[in-house]
C-alpha positions as CSV (number, residue, x, y, z in Angstrom):
1,X,108.3,99.2,121.0
2,X,108.1,96.2,118.8
3,X,111.0,95.7,116.5
4,X,110.5,94.6,112.8
5,X,113.9,92.8,112.6
6,X,115.1,95.2,109.9
7,X,118.9,95.5,109.9
8,X,121.2,98.2,108.5
9,X,122.0,95.7,105.7
10,X,118.3,95.7,104.7
11,X,118.2,99.5,104.6
12,X,121.3,99.7,102.6
13,X,120.0,97.1,100.1
14,X,116.8,99.1,99.6
15,X,118.6,102.4,99.1
16,X,121.2,100.9,96.9
17,X,118.3,99.7,94.7
18,X,115.0,101.3,93.5
19,X,113.6,102.5,96.8
20,X,115.9,105.5,97.0
21,X,115.1,106.4,93.4
22,X,111.3,106.2,94.1
23,X,111.5,108.5,97.1
24,X,113.6,111.0,95.1
25,X,111.0,111.0,92.3
26,X,108.3,111.8,94.9
27,X,110.3,114.1,97.3
28,X,113.2,115.4,95.3
29,X,116.8,115.0,96.3
30,X,116.2,116.1,99.9
31,X,114.3,112.8,100.3
32,X,112.4,114.0,103.4
33,X,108.9,115.2,104.0
34,X,108.4,118.9,103.0
35,X,111.7,119.2,101.2
36,X,113.7,122.4,101.2
37,X,111.0,124.3,103.1
38,X,111.3,122.0,106.1
39,X,115.1,122.1,106.0
40,X,114.9,125.9,106.1
41,X,112.6,125.8,109.2
42,X,114.9,123.4,111.0
43,X,118.0,125.4,110.1
44,X,116.5,128.6,111.5
45,X,115.4,126.9,114.7
46,X,118.9,125.3,115.1
47,X,120.5,128.7,114.7
48,X,122.8,127.7,111.8
49,X,125.4,130.4,111.0
50,X,128.3,130.8,108.7
51,X,130.7,129.6,111.5
52,X,128.6,126.5,112.3
53,X,130.2,123.1,111.8
54,X,127.3,120.7,111.1
55,X,127.1,116.9,111.1
56,X,124.2,115.5,109.0
57,X,123.5,112.0,110.2
58,X,122.0,109.9,107.4
59,X,122.8,112.5,104.7
60,X,121.6,110.4,101.8
61,X,121.9,112.3,98.5
62,X,123.3,115.3,100.3
63,X,120.4,117.7,99.4
64,X,120.1,119.2,102.9
65,X,123.9,119.4,103.4
66,X,124.3,121.4,100.1
67,X,121.4,123.6,101.1
68,X,123.0,124.5,104.4
69,X,126.4,125.2,102.9
70,X,125.0,127.3,100.0
71,X,122.5,129.2,102.1
72,X,124.5,129.8,105.3
73,X,128.1,129.3,104.1
74,X,128.7,126.8,106.9
75,X,130.8,123.6,106.9
76,X,128.8,120.3,106.8
77,X,129.9,116.7,107.1
78,X,127.5,114.1,105.8
79,X,127.4,110.6,107.2
80,X,125.6,107.8,105.5
81,X,125.9,104.0,105.5
82,X,124.6,103.4,102.0
83,X,127.4,103.3,99.4
84,X,125.1,104.4,96.5
85,X,123.9,107.4,98.4
86,X,127.4,108.2,99.6
87,X,128.9,108.2,96.1
88,X,126.0,110.1,94.5
89,X,126.2,112.8,97.2
90,X,129.9,113.4,96.6
91,X,129.2,113.5,92.8
92,X,126.4,116.1,93.1
93,X,128.3,118.2,95.6
94,X,131.4,118.4,93.3
95,X,129.1,119.3,90.4
96,X,127.6,122.1,92.6
97,X,131.0,123.5,93.4
98,X,130.5,122.9,97.2
99,X,133.2,120.4,98.0
100,X,135.2,123.0,99.9
101,X,132.3,123.2,102.4
102,X,130.6,119.8,102.3
103,X,132.4,116.5,102.9
104,X,131.0,113.0,103.3
105,X,131.9,109.9,105.2
106,X,130.7,106.4,104.7
107,X,129.9,105.1,108.1
108,X,127.5,103.9,110.8
109,X,125.5,106.4,112.9
110,X,125.9,104.0,115.9
111,X,129.7,104.4,115.7
112,X,130.2,108.0,114.4
113,X,133.7,108.3,113.0
114,X,134.4,111.7,114.5
115,X,136.0,112.8,117.8
116,X,134.2,114.0,120.9
117,X,133.0,117.6,120.7
118,X,133.6,118.1,117.0
119,X,130.3,119.8,115.9
120,X,128.3,122.9,116.7
121,X,125.1,121.2,115.3
122,X,124.1,117.6,114.8
123,X,121.4,117.4,112.3
124,X,119.0,114.8,110.9
125,X,115.8,114.9,108.7
126,X,113.3,112.0,108.6
127,X,116.0,109.3,108.5
128,X,116.8,108.2,112.1
129,X,113.7,105.9,111.9
130,X,116.1,103.7,109.9
131,X,118.6,103.4,112.8
132,X,118.4,100.2,114.8
133,X,119.3,101.6,118.2
134,X,117.9,105.1,118.9
135,X,119.4,105.1,122.4
136,X,122.9,104.6,121.1
137,X,122.3,107.0,118.2
138,X,121.4,109.9,120.5
139,X,124.4,109.0,122.8
140,X,126.7,109.2,119.8
141,X,125.1,112.5,118.6
142,X,125.6,114.0,122.1
143,X,129.2,112.7,122.2
144,X,130.3,114.5,119.0
145,X,128.5,117.8,119.9
146,X,130.5,120.6,121.4
147,X,129.5,121.9,124.8
148,X,126.7,124.4,124.0
149,X,126.0,122.7,120.7
150,X,122.6,122.0,119.3
151,X,120.9,118.7,118.4
152,X,118.3,119.4,115.7
153,X,116.3,116.7,113.9
154,X,113.0,115.7,112.5
155,X,111.8,112.1,112.3
156,X,108.9,109.8,111.6
157,X,107.1,109.1,114.9
158,X,104.2,107.1,116.3
159,X,101.6,108.2,118.7
160,X,101.9,106.8,122.1
161,X,98.6,105.0,121.9
162,X,98.8,103.9,118.2
163,X,97.6,100.4,117.6
164,X,100.6,98.0,117.4
165,X,99.4,96.4,114.1
166,X,99.2,99.8,112.4
167,X,102.7,100.8,113.4
168,X,104.1,97.3,112.6
169,X,102.6,97.4,109.1
170,X,104.0,100.9,108.3
171,X,107.4,100.0,109.8
172,X,107.6,96.9,107.7
173,X,106.6,98.7,104.5
174,X,109.0,101.6,105.1
175,X,111.8,99.2,106.2
176,X,112.1,100.8,109.6
177,X,113.5,98.7,112.5
178,X,111.2,100.7,114.8
179,X,110.1,104.3,115.4
180,X,110.1,106.4,118.5
181,X,107.4,108.6,120.0
182,X,108.1,112.4,120.4
183,X,108.2,111.9,124.2
184,X,110.5,108.9,123.7
185,X,113.0,111.0,121.8
186,X,112.9,113.7,124.4
187,X,113.6,111.1,127.1
188,X,116.6,109.7,125.2
189,X,118.0,113.3,124.9
190,X,117.6,113.9,128.6
191,X,119.2,110.6,129.4
192,X,122.4,111.9,127.6
193,X,122.4,115.1,129.6
194,X,120.9,117.2,126.8
195,X,118.4,120.0,127.6
196,X,115.4,119.6,125.3
197,X,114.5,123.1,124.1
198,X,111.6,122.2,121.8
199,X,109.4,119.4,120.6
200,X,106.8,119.8,117.9
201,X,104.2,117.2,116.7
202,X,104.0,117.8,112.9
203,X,101.6,114.9,112.2
204,X,98.8,117.1,110.8
205,X,101.2,118.6,108.4
206,X,102.6,115.1,107.6
207,X,99.1,113.9,106.7
208,X,98.6,116.9,104.3
209,X,101.9,116.3,102.6
210,X,101.3,112.6,102.3
211,X,98.1,113.3,100.5
212,X,100.0,115.4,98.0
213,X,102.6,112.7,97.4
214,X,99.9,110.2,96.8
215,X,98.2,112.5,94.3
216,X,101.6,113.0,92.5
217,X,102.3,109.3,92.5
218,X,99.0,108.4,91.0
219,X,99.1,111.3,88.5
220,X,102.0,113.0,86.8
221,X,104.7,110.8,88.4
222,X,102.9,107.4,87.9
223,X,104.5,106.4,84.6
224,X,108.0,107.2,85.9
225,X,107.5,105.1,89.0
226,X,105.9,102.2,87.2
227,X,108.8,102.2,84.7
228,X,111.2,101.8,87.7
229,X,109.4,99.2,89.8
230,X,106.7,97.7,87.6
231,X,102.9,97.8,87.9
232,X,102.6,95.2,90.7
233,X,105.0,96.8,93.0
234,X,103.5,100.2,92.2
235,X,100.1,99.0,93.2
236,X,101.5,97.7,96.5
237,X,103.3,101.0,97.1
238,X,100.2,103.1,96.4
239,X,98.1,101.0,98.8
240,X,100.6,101.2,101.6
241,X,101.0,105.0,101.1
242,X,97.2,105.4,101.4
243,X,97.2,103.2,104.6
244,X,99.9,105.4,106.1
245,X,98.1,108.6,105.1
246,X,94.9,107.3,106.8
247,X,96.9,106.5,110.0
248,X,98.4,110.0,109.9
249,X,94.9,111.6,109.6
250,X,93.9,109.6,112.7
251,X,96.9,110.9,114.5
252,X,98.4,107.5,115.0
253,X,101.6,107.9,112.9
254,X,103.4,111.0,111.7
255,X,106.4,113.2,112.2
256,X,108.0,115.3,114.9
257,X,110.7,118.0,115.3
258,X,113.1,117.9,118.3
259,X,115.7,120.4,119.4
260,X,118.1,120.0,122.4
261,X,121.3,121.7,123.7
262,X,124.4,120.2,125.2
């Protein structure tokens, strides 16, 4: 798959700036497609329980980590490479009174700062598309899983036959180094000795939700976003979101859910 040349520094710069704020305006503090409803589905499929120890890779503002701790009473460690997101997640978690269950580390998902076999569940939601080396990411995720542990994540994906120019344009706009296919992620899991227990193509749902975000961005949330980024950037943002929505409707670009066991 063609790389865009995006680095972790580019991603950090974007999320230290206005980009993270724009996505929070549109998606809420979960900053992933479908918000809390999708987190709940993934948690049930992953079998999260009170005694689960969960690693959330690319935990951003900590919305999913707090949801898991509050809903299931489990322990969660969040890992993110962006300082602004890291500091804000800690602040919000302290305010929610969940610091006894949820902790955060500033660090790189390609060199996870935890020992082998630490976690019952390694978790991610719509953020591993920002990681520059998916092969190494899955290897690190598998390393820190306990034997019998579960890898559970959703991510933005491309269709296997999607036109290269479409995928490159979306990746460039979204600041993705590249994206995987659903089959590609399954193959990376198997390479690390994980047993893939489920893959789901959520592209049709992704298209419907994108349409809703576009309507919100052009309607009740428009003034708030324009105040943040200015009218010119807003116009570019709106145009690229429509392009992505149209690609999703054609089934060329979307979202998938993957579960695997160690």
